[in-house]
C-alpha positions as CSV (number, residue, x, y, z in Angstrom):
1,R,24.8,-184.0,-123.1
2,E,22.4,-184.4,-126.0
3,A,25.1,-186.0,-128.0
4,D,26.2,-188.2,-125.2
5,A,22.5,-189.3,-125.1
6,R,22.0,-189.9,-128.7
7,F,25.2,-191.9,-128.6
8,F,24.9,-194.4,-126.0
9,D,21.4,-194.7,-126.4
10,F,22.4,-196.2,-130.0
11,L,24.7,-198.3,-128.6
12,G,23.0,-199.5,-125.8
13,E,20.0,-200.6,-128.4
14,R,22.4,-202.2,-130.6
15,L,24.3,-204.2,-128.2
16,A,20.9,-205.3,-126.8
17,G,19.9,-206.3,-130.3
18,I,23.0,-207.8,-131.9
19,E,21.6,-211.7,-132.1
20,D,18.8,-209.6,-134.3
21,I,21.5,-207.3,-136.2
22,R,23.5,-210.8,-137.0
23,A,20.3,-212.9,-138.0
24,S,19.1,-210.0,-140.4
25,G,22.5,-209.4,-141.5
26,A,22.2,-205.7,-140.9
27,E,25.7,-205.4,-139.5
28,A,26.9,-203.0,-142.2
29,H,24.2,-201.0,-141.5
30,T,24.6,-200.9,-137.9
31,L,28.1,-200.2,-138.4
32,R,27.7,-197.5,-140.8
33,R,25.2,-195.9,-138.2
34,F,27.4,-196.5,-135.6
35,T,30.3,-194.1,-137.6
36,E,27.8,-191.5,-138.0
37,H,26.7,-191.2,-134.4
38,L,30.2,-191.4,-133.6
39,R,31.2,-188.4,-135.9
40,F,28.5,-186.4,-134.4
41,W,29.6,-187.5,-130.7
42,W,33.2,-187.3,-130.3
43,P,33.7,-183.6,-131.7
44,R,31.5,-182.3,-129.2
45,T,32.4,-184.4,-126.3
46,R,36.1,-183.3,-126.9
47,L,35.2,-179.6,-127.2
48,G,33.5,-180.1,-123.8
49,Y,36.1,-181.8,-122.0
50,L,38.9,-178.8,-123.5
51,T,36.3,-176.5,-122.0
52,G,35.9,-177.9,-118.7
53,A,39.9,-178.4,-118.3
54,S,40.8,-174.7,-119.7
55,A,37.8,-173.4,-117.0
56,W,40.0,-175.8,-114.2
57,M,43.5,-174.3,-115.4
58,V,42.3,-170.9,-115.5
59,T,40.7,-171.4,-111.6
60,L,44.1,-172.7,-110.8
61,V,46.3,-170.0,-111.9
62,L,44.2,-167.7,-110.4
63,F,44.4,-169.2,-107.0
64,A,48.2,-169.7,-107.6
65,L,48.5,-165.5,-108.2
66,G,46.0,-164.8,-105.4
67,N,48.4,-167.1,-102.9
68,A,51.7,-165.3,-104.4
69,L,50.0,-161.5,-104.1
70,A,49.1,-163.1,-100.3
71,F,52.5,-164.1,-99.6
């Protein structure tokens, strides 16, 4: 959640200030910072998704085994 908050906070601020960024010629700096945030955000988000998906799959397998044993 911290990674999401940091990434989307950065993204929202930059989108809101896009006119100022263009006027000051800071596109390269902003893109570099975006890349840094993305490198922090993506691995953590992917790990969180895979962990959640794994837990869901384990639940489904245990439910199927329970049903098989019941029948």
